[in-house]
C-alpha positions in Angstrom: -67.7 -44.5 88.9 -67.0 -48.0 86.9 -63.1 -49.3 87.2 -63.2 -49.2 84.1 -64.4 -45.7 83.6 -62.0 -44.8 86.4 -59.3 -46.2 84.0 -60.0 -44.3 81.0 -60.3 -41.2 82.8 -56.7 -41.8 83.4 -55.7 -42.2 80.0 -54.9 -38.7 79.3 -53.0 -38.2 82.5 -50.6 -41.3 81.2 -49.8 -39.6 77.7 -49.2 -36.4 79.3 -46.7 -37.6 82.0 -45.0 -39.2 78.6 -44.9 -35.7 76.5 -43.5 -34.2 80.2 -40.8 -36.9 80.2 -39.7 -35.5 77.1 -37.5 -32.6 75.9 -39.9 -29.9 74.9 -37.9 -29.2 72.0 -37.4 -32.6 70.8 -37.7 -32.5 67.1 -39.0 -35.3 64.7 -37.3 -38.8 65.0 -35.8 -39.3 61.3 -37.3 -42.9 59.9 -33.7 -44.1 59.5 -33.3 -43.6 63.2 -36.6 -45.3 64.1 -35.1 -48.4 61.6 -32.3 -48.0 63.9 -33.8 -48.6 67.0 -36.6 -51.1 66.5 -33.5 -53.3 64.6 -31.7 -53.5 67.9 -34.5 -54.4 70.0 -33.3 -58.1 70.5 -35.0 -58.8 73.4 -36.9 -57.0 76.1 -39.9 -57.0 78.6 -41.7 -54.6 80.4 -45.8 -53.7 81.7 -48.5 -51.9 79.5 -52.2 -51.1 79.5 -54.3 -52.0 76.5 -57.2 -50.0 75.7 -59.6 -52.0 73.5 -61.9 -51.0 70.9 -64.9 -51.2 72.9 -63.3 -49.0 75.6 -62.2 -51.5 78.2 -58.6 -51.5 79.7 -56.8 -54.9 80.5 -53.0 -54.7 81.8 -50.3 -57.4 81.4 -46.8 -58.2 81.0 -44.8 -57.7 77.5 -42.1 -60.1 76.3 -40.3 -59.5 73.1 -37.6 -61.4 71.4 -37.2 -60.3 68.0 -37.3 -61.5 65.0 -41.0 -63.0 64.7 -41.9 -63.4 68.8 -44.1 -61.2 71.2 -45.9 -62.3 74.3 -48.5 -60.6 76.0 -49.7 -62.2 79.1 -52.6 -60.4 80.7 -52.9 -59.7 84.2 -56.9 -61.3 85.9 -59.6 -60.8 85.6 -58.8 -61.0 81.4 -55.5 -63.9 81.8 -55.8 -64.5 78.3 -52.7 -64.9 76.4 -51.1 -63.8 72.8 -48.4 -65.1 71.2 -46.2 -64.8 68.2 -43.6 -67.0 67.0 -43.1 -69.7 64.2 -45.1 -67.1 62.1 -48.1 -67.6 63.5 -49.8 -65.4 66.0 -52.3 -67.5 68.8 -54.8 -66.0 71.3 -55.4 -67.7 73.9 -58.8 -67.2 75.6 -60.0 -68.5 78.9 -63.3 -68.5 78.0 -63.6 -71.1 75.3 -62.8 -74.8 74.9 -62.1 -74.2 71.6 -58.1 -73.9 71.9 -56.1 -70.8 70.4 -57.6 -69.1 67.8 -54.7 -68.7 65.2 -53.5 -66.2 63.0 -50.0 -66.3 60.1 -48.4 -63.3 61.8 -47.1 -61.6 58.5 -51.4 -60.8 58.2 -51.3 -58.3 61.1 -49.5 -55.5 61.7 -47.4 -56.5 64.3 -45.4 -58.3 61.6 -44.1 -54.6 60.8 -41.8 -54.4 64.3 -41.5 -57.8 64.2 -39.7 -58.1 61.0 -35.6 -59.5 60.8 -35.4 -56.3 59.4 -37.3 -53.5 60.0 -36.7 -51.0 56.9 -39.5 -47.7 57.5 -37.5 -46.3 53.7 -39.8 -48.9 51.7 -41.9 -47.6 49.9 -45.6 -47.4 50.7 -44.6 -48.4 53.8 -45.0 -45.5 56.0 -48.2 -43.4 55.7 -47.9 -41.2 58.4 -44.5 -39.2 59.9 -45.6 -36.6 62.2 -44.8 -34.7 65.7 -46.2 -32.8 68.3 -42.8 -31.4 69.3 -42.5 -33.9 72.1 -43.8 -37.3 70.4 -43.0 -38.7 66.9 -45.9 -40.9 65.4 -45.0 -43.0 62.7 -48.3 -45.2 61.0 -47.0 -47.9 58.9 -48.5 -51.0 56.8 -47.5 -53.5 54.9 -47.0 -51.8 51.7 -47.8 -55.4 49.5 -51.0 -56.1 51.9 -52.3 -52.5 52.6 -55.7 -54.5 53.8 -54.3 -56.1 56.8 -54.5 -52.9 58.6 -51.7 -50.6 60.1 -50.0 -50.0 63.1 -49.1 -46.2 64.7 -45.8 -46.4 66.7 -45.5 -43.2 69.2 -41.8 -42.3 70.6 -40.0 -40.0 72.5 -36.1 -38.9 71.6 -33.2 -38.1 73.3 -32.7 -41.2 73.5 -35.3 -42.7 71.1 -37.9 -45.5 73.2 -41.3 -46.5 71.7 -43.8 -45.5 74.2 -47.3 -46.8 72.2 -48.5 -48.1 69.4 -52.1 -48.2 68.0 -53.5 -51.2 65.6 -56.0 -50.9 63.7 -56.8 -54.2 62.2 -58.5 -55.5 59.0 -61.9 -54.6 60.1 -60.7 -50.9 61.2 -61.2 -52.0 64.7 -58.2 -50.0 67.2 -56.7 -51.4 69.9 -54.2 -49.0 71.6 -51.2 -50.6 74.1 -48.9 -48.5 76.0 -46.4 -49.4 77.3 -44.1 -49.1 80.7 -40.2 -48.5 80.8 -39.0 -51.5 79.0 -36.4 -53.4 80.1 -34.0 -53.9 77.0 -31.4 -56.4 76.0 -31.8 -59.4 79.0 -32.2 -62.8 78.1 -35.6 -64.0 77.7 -35.9 -68.0 77.2 -37.4 -69.0 74.0 -39.7 -71.5 75.7 -41.2 -68.2 76.7 -42.9 -68.1 72.8 -43.4 -72.0 72.2 -47.2 -72.2 71.1 -47.8 -75.8 71.3 -46.2 -75.8 74.7 -48.8 -73.3 75.7 -51.8 -75.5 74.1 -50.6 -78.5 76.1 -50.5 -76.4 79.4 -54.2 -74.8 78.3 -55.4 -78.3 77.9 -54.3 -79.2 81.7 
């Protein structure tokens, strides 16, 4: 059995563990509480496991510094880097000699959770809000540009914690990111989100 296949088989166990960690009688978390949680998420760091559209698995460290900044640093063998800062999203691929791919952050679903003021009550932003009794899932999109895709956010309650998200991009491709425990409120240096600096480093 391949390493990737083995890890894929572990994903249902990871999700079951998250569900077990939440109270069995947890009710659906209101959108107002989820907005409050995201707006209060100034800085955070932790580990993540990513499931790509083709079923492959990647792991790494995530740094968040709201508003507008996020860093995904991937472990070997990937060793990729994804940065959002200054309204841009940059994807650094060690297999490419062409420099990072860059996109306007506002044209990606990540912009929804990195916005300066997250307001999930905004008309037509939330297209799904469900609970299975242990987790609450919110599907959100840019109400002015639904063609950019959407993000499904999965939370546990008491206290409210973001556990997972699934991004569906403008092509319909889905990427799932499962978060470890986030260390919130610490000092994260701005230099971690400097796209120009990373471009120089990758050229050396």
